[in-house]
N, C-alpha and C positions, 0 to 999 in steps of 0.2 A: 504494500500500500504506500502511495506517495505521501510524504509529509504534507499536512494541510491543516487548515482551520475549518472545522465544521460548525454549522450553526443551525438552530431551530428556534421558532417562536411559537409559544403556546401559552394561553391563559395570561397574557400580558408580560410574560417573561421570555427574554432572549437568552438562550444558552449557547455559549461559544466553547467549543471543545478543541483543545490542543491535541493534535493527533499525529504522532510520529513514534508508534510503539516500538519500532526496531531500535530506537535510541532513547528510550524512556521519555518520549515526548519532547526531546530537545528541539529548540526553535532554530530553524534554518533561516538564512537571509531572506528567502522568499516568503517565509511565514511572517517574519518581522514586518516585511514590506506590505503584506496583505492585511495586517490588522487594522491600521488607521482607516482605510476606505471601508472595510467591513463595519467598523464602529460608526462611521459617518452614516452609513445606510441604516443601521439599527437605531441610531439617535433620531433620524428623521421619520422613522416608522411610528405612526400614532398608536399602533397596537402594542408597542413595547413600552412598558412602565418600569421595568427593572432588568438587570443583566446579570447572569451568572457565568463566571469563567471557571472552567475545570479542565481536567486532563482525561484522555482516553485510558480506560483500564485502571490499574492500581497505582499509577503515578501521575502527579500533577504536571510537573515539568522539571527536567533535570538540568535546565539551563540552555545556553546557546550550543548549537552544534559546533564543537571545537574545531572540526575540520574546516569550517567556514572562516575561522579566525586567522588562518595562515596568510591569506592575502585577500584584499577586496575582490569580489567577483563581479559578475554582470549586474547583480542586484544592488551593489554599493557596499560601503563600509558597514560590517555587521554591528559594530558598537553604536554608530550613529543611527542605524535603523532601529536598534533595540531601544534607544532613548526616545526616538520619535514615536515608537509604538507605545512605550510607557506613558509618554505625555498625552497621547491620544486617549488612552484608557483613563488616565487621571481626569481628563477634561470631559469625559462622557457625562452628559447633563442629567442622567437619571441614576438612581442607586445601583451600585455594582457590588457584587459579592464573589469572592474567590472561594470555591469549594475544593479543599485540598486533601488529597490522599497521597501517601508515599512521599517521594522526594519532591521538594519545592526548593530548588537550589539555583543559585546564580541568576540568570535571566528570568527563571521561573519565579524566584522570590521577588525579583524586581517588578514583575507583572502583578503578583499578589499584593505587594505593597502599594501599587497604584490603584487598587480597588478600594472602595469605601470600607468594606468589611471583609473579614476572612474567617471562615468556619473550617475546622480541620478534623479529620478522623484520627483517633488515637493511633500512634505508631508513625505518624508523618514526621518528616525531618526537614529542617529549614537551614539554609546556609547561603552566604553571599561570598563568592569565592575568587574575586579578582586577584587577591594576594597570592593565590596558587599559580597564577598565570602572568604576573607582572603587568597587570592592566590597571590603568588609572580609572577608577570608578567615577562616572560622570558626576559633576557637582550637583546637578538637579536631583539625581537619584540618591546621592548621599544626604542631601538636605531632607528629602522626603522620608528616608529611613530614620534619620535622627529625630524628625518631628514625630514620627510614629512611635518609636521605642525609647527615645531619649538619647543624648550624646554618648553616655557610657556604654549602653547596650549596642549602639551602632558601631562604636569603636571596637568592641569585643568581636562582633561579627566580621567587620571589615579587616581588622588587624590579623585575626587568627584564621579566617576562612573555615573555622570549625562548624560542624553541624550541631544544631540544638534540637531537643525533642519538643513535643507539644506542651509539656508541662512548663518548660522554660519559656517557650514562645508565648504561652498564655500569660505568664507572670510579667513579661516585658511589654505586653501589648501588641506583639506581632500578630497574634490571632485573638479573635473575640470570643469564640466558643470552641470547645473540644468535645467531640461526640464519640461514643463507643463505636467499635467496629460494626459496620452494617447499618448505622443510624444516620449517616451524613445526608444521604439523599432525602430521607424523610424530613429531617430537620430543615434542610434548605428549602424543600417544597413548602413546609409550613410557614417558614419565615418570609419567603417571597410572596406568599398569599397575603400576609400581613402588609408587606410593602405596597402591593398593587391595590390594596383597599384604602390606602391613606392618600392625603392630598399631595398631588404632584407639585403644587405651588409651594407648600411648606418644604417638601423635600429638595426642590431645586434651589430655593433661596438658602436653605440651611446648608446645603452642600457648598455653595459659593462662599457663604460667610465662614464656615468651618475651615475652608481651604485658604482663607486669608484675604479674599477680595474685599475691598473697602470702598469701591467707587459706584456701587449700584443700589444703595439704600433707597434713593428716590424711585429708581426703576421698579424695585420690588413693592414699594408702597403703592405705586400706580397699578401694578399687576394685581395686588390684593384688592384694591378698590373696585376694579372692573371684573374680577373673577366670579364673585358670588360664592366662593368656597367657604368663607367665614359664616355667612348666613345659612348656607346649607349644612355646615357642620353643627352649628348651634341648634338648628331645627331638628336635625336627625337625632341629636343627643336628647332633646326634650321629648321627641316623639318615640324614643326608644327603637330606632331603626338604623340600618346601615346607611351612611351618607353616600350620596351620589355626587362626588366632586366633579366639576366641569372643566377646570383649568388644565391645559396640557402644555408640555414643554415646547411644543411648536407654536404656542401663542393662543 
């Protein structure tokens, strides 16, 4: 099977699957390049309210395909492509969740860190390994990691290139929930149903604010005034029914 990114959309959730089983779902240059336009299309799809990133089979992603690092190929410099893919994932305007099994290493951990949330199955391993290869980890990726886990934990991961288990990943904030074996898909399904039932207006504005954007307060106030979501939310609460929020990320 050719290395590829597979995707489906069902019940408001887009699922993107990293598929390169012969190399533990390592990302090739072509896969890095394919991710931003795929995300653009899913972001524009009004049926998509949340996105799950996962790996085919028992592994999330073992990193970049090392053979592609020997020299830039026709797809371009792999490290630059990886950073562009990470930034596209971080900029996705709807909630994103990495569902992690097995190895989540190198570029795989880079992608997981770019998601809003990370749920992992017990037994998963996390690591960021440029120090094993003499690679300068991108400044944007380093800052995102440090913001997520704190400077000390980021330095531990980057300086040592050691793998950590789910217990340590949970303590540092690298993952948000750890699930017993066999329970990850069920929990991800439950949680994404929660996400798709909530106000996209609240989620989109909160994502921007949490990510540090400071120049769109007036924009979001205007969106709130015109959306009707607040009135609907209050009415649904008082009437003891599920709300039917109308605002969408496309406007």
